[in-house]
C-alpha positions as CSV (number, residue, x, y, z in Angstrom):
1,X,-93.3,158.3,-43.6
2,X,-93.7,159.5,-40.0
3,X,-91.1,158.9,-37.4
4,X,-93.5,159.2,-34.5
5,X,-94.2,156.2,-32.3
6,X,-97.7,155.3,-31.3
7,X,-98.5,156.4,-27.7
8,X,-99.3,153.8,-25.1
9,X,-103.0,153.5,-24.3
10,X,-104.1,155.1,-21.0
11,X,-104.8,152.3,-18.5
12,X,-108.4,151.9,-17.5
13,X,-110.4,149.2,-15.9
14,X,-110.9,147.6,-19.3
15,X,-107.2,147.9,-20.2
16,X,-105.4,147.5,-16.9
17,X,-101.8,148.5,-16.2
18,X,-99.5,145.8,-17.5
19,X,-101.5,145.2,-20.7
20,X,-101.4,141.6,-22.1
21,X,-98.8,140.5,-19.5
22,X,-101.4,141.2,-16.7
23,X,-104.1,139.1,-18.5
24,X,-102.8,135.9,-16.9
25,X,-104.8,136.8,-13.8
26,X,-108.0,137.1,-15.7
27,X,-107.3,133.8,-17.6
28,X,-106.5,132.1,-14.3
29,X,-109.8,133.3,-12.9
30,X,-111.8,131.9,-15.8
31,X,-109.9,128.5,-15.5
32,X,-110.6,128.4,-11.8
33,X,-114.3,129.4,-12.3
34,X,-114.7,126.6,-14.9
35,X,-113.4,124.2,-12.2
36,X,-115.7,125.7,-9.6
37,X,-118.7,125.4,-11.9
38,X,-117.9,121.8,-12.5
39,X,-117.5,121.0,-8.8
40,X,-120.5,123.0,-7.6
41,X,-122.6,121.7,-10.5
42,X,-121.8,118.1,-9.5
43,X,-122.6,118.9,-5.8
44,X,-125.9,120.5,-6.9
45,X,-126.8,117.6,-9.2
46,X,-126.1,114.9,-6.6
47,X,-128.2,116.8,-4.0
48,X,-131.1,117.7,-6.2
49,X,-131.5,114.3,-7.8
50,X,-130.4,112.2,-4.7
51,X,-127.5,110.6,-6.7
52,X,-124.8,108.9,-4.7
53,X,-121.5,110.9,-4.8
54,X,-118.0,109.6,-5.7
55,X,-116.1,110.2,-2.5
56,X,-112.7,109.4,-1.0
57,X,-113.6,106.5,1.2
58,X,-112.6,105.9,4.8
59,X,-111.2,107.9,7.6
60,X,-112.7,111.3,8.1
61,X,-114.1,111.5,4.5
62,X,-117.9,110.8,4.4
63,X,-119.5,112.8,1.7
64,X,-123.0,111.4,2.5
65,X,-122.8,112.7,6.1
66,X,-121.9,116.2,4.8
67,X,-124.4,116.2,1.9
68,X,-127.3,115.0,4.1
69,X,-126.6,117.3,7.1
70,X,-128.8,120.2,8.0
71,X,-125.9,122.5,6.9
72,X,-126.2,121.3,3.3
73,X,-129.1,123.6,2.5
74,X,-130.2,127.1,3.2
75,X,-134.0,127.5,3.4
76,X,-134.4,124.3,1.4
77,X,-131.9,125.4,-1.4
78,X,-128.8,123.1,-1.7
79,X,-125.6,124.9,-1.0
80,X,-124.1,123.3,-4.2
81,X,-126.8,125.1,-6.2
82,X,-126.1,128.4,-4.5
83,X,-122.4,127.9,-5.2
84,X,-123.1,127.1,-8.9
85,X,-125.3,130.3,-9.2
86,X,-122.6,132.4,-7.4
87,X,-120.0,131.0,-9.8
88,X,-122.2,131.9,-12.8
89,X,-122.5,135.5,-11.4
90,X,-118.7,135.7,-11.0
91,X,-118.2,134.5,-14.6
92,X,-120.6,137.2,-15.7
93,X,-118.9,139.9,-13.7
94,X,-115.5,138.9,-15.0
95,X,-116.6,138.6,-18.6
96,X,-118.5,141.9,-18.5
97,X,-115.6,144.0,-17.3
98,X,-114.5,144.9,-20.8
99,X,-117.9,145.5,-22.3
100,X,-120.3,146.9,-19.7
101,X,-119.6,150.4,-18.4
102,X,-120.8,149.7,-14.9
103,X,-118.6,146.6,-14.6
104,X,-115.7,148.5,-16.1
105,X,-115.8,150.8,-13.1
106,X,-117.1,148.6,-10.3
107,X,-116.5,145.0,-11.6
108,X,-113.3,144.3,-9.7
109,X,-114.8,145.6,-6.5
110,X,-117.9,143.5,-7.0
111,X,-115.8,140.4,-7.9
112,X,-113.8,140.9,-4.8
113,X,-116.9,141.5,-2.6
114,X,-118.6,138.3,-3.8
115,X,-115.5,136.3,-3.2
116,X,-114.9,137.8,0.2
117,X,-118.3,136.6,1.3
118,X,-117.7,133.2,-0.4
119,X,-114.4,132.8,1.3
120,X,-115.9,133.6,4.7
121,X,-118.7,131.2,4.1
122,X,-116.2,128.5,3.0
123,X,-114.3,129.0,6.2
124,X,-117.6,128.4,8.0
125,X,-118.3,125.3,6.0
126,X,-114.8,123.9,6.8
127,X,-115.5,124.5,10.5
128,X,-118.9,122.7,10.2
129,X,-117.2,119.7,8.6
130,X,-114.3,119.6,11.0
131,X,-116.0,120.4,14.3
132,X,-119.8,119.8,14.0
133,X,-120.0,116.9,11.6
134,X,-116.5,115.5,12.1
135,X,-116.7,114.3,8.5
136,X,-115.3,115.8,5.3
137,X,-116.5,115.9,1.7
138,X,-113.6,116.0,-0.8
139,X,-115.8,117.8,-3.4
140,X,-116.7,120.5,-0.9
141,X,-113.1,120.9,0.1
142,X,-112.1,121.1,-3.5
143,X,-114.6,123.9,-4.1
144,X,-113.4,125.7,-1.0
145,X,-109.8,125.6,-2.2
146,X,-110.9,127.0,-5.5
147,X,-112.7,129.8,-3.7
148,X,-109.6,130.7,-1.7
149,X,-107.5,130.8,-4.9
150,X,-110.1,133.0,-6.6
151,X,-110.2,135.3,-3.6
152,X,-106.4,135.8,-3.8
153,X,-106.7,136.6,-7.5
154,X,-109.5,139.0,-6.9
155,X,-107.2,141.0,-4.6
156,X,-104.7,141.2,-7.5
157,X,-107.4,142.3,-9.9
158,X,-108.8,144.9,-7.5
159,X,-105.3,146.3,-6.8
160,X,-104.5,146.4,-10.6
161,X,-107.8,148.2,-11.2
162,X,-107.1,150.8,-8.4
163,X,-103.6,151.4,-9.8
164,X,-105.1,152.0,-13.2
165,X,-107.6,154.5,-11.8
166,X,-104.8,156.3,-9.9
167,X,-102.8,156.6,-13.1
168,X,-105.9,158.1,-14.9
169,X,-106.4,160.6,-12.1
170,X,-102.7,161.6,-12.2
171,X,-102.8,162.3,-16.0
172,X,-103.0,166.0,-16.9
173,X,-106.4,166.9,-18.4
C-alpha cells in the first residue's frame, strides 16, 4: 500500500484554479443565460408574430412603444432575435470550454468580448428608452439586467482563466 498522496491537477482553462468551488460562476452563467434565452425568445416571438406583450402598465412603461419603434430592429431583424442568437452563441462558448481546444484557450476571452459588446449595446438601448422614446419595456430592462450580471461574471471567468494560465507558465517544465 503506497503512502503517496495524489498530486493536485495542474490548472488549465478546462480545470480552472479553485476546482469545484469555482464552478459556481459557470453554473450562475448557465442559469442567467437560461433566463436571457427566455426573455429574448419572448421578445423575438412577440415581434416576429405581432403578438401583444405582457407589460407593466402605466407610468413610463409602454412596451408597445418600445417594440414598435425604429430602434427595435437592425436592418429589419428584430433586436430580440439578435439577442436570442447571441445568447445561444454564449451558451455554446461556455459549454464548449471544457471540450473544444480552441475554446479551452480563447473561450473566456470570447465570452467576455461578446458580453462587453452586449453590455455597451444594452446601455445604448436604455438610453434610447429613457431619452428618445421616453418609454420603458420591462422585458427589455430585464434582459439588460441579465446582460450586466453576465458581464460581471465574464470578468470573473476571464480573470480565473488568466490566473490558471499564469500558474501553468510558472510551473517548471
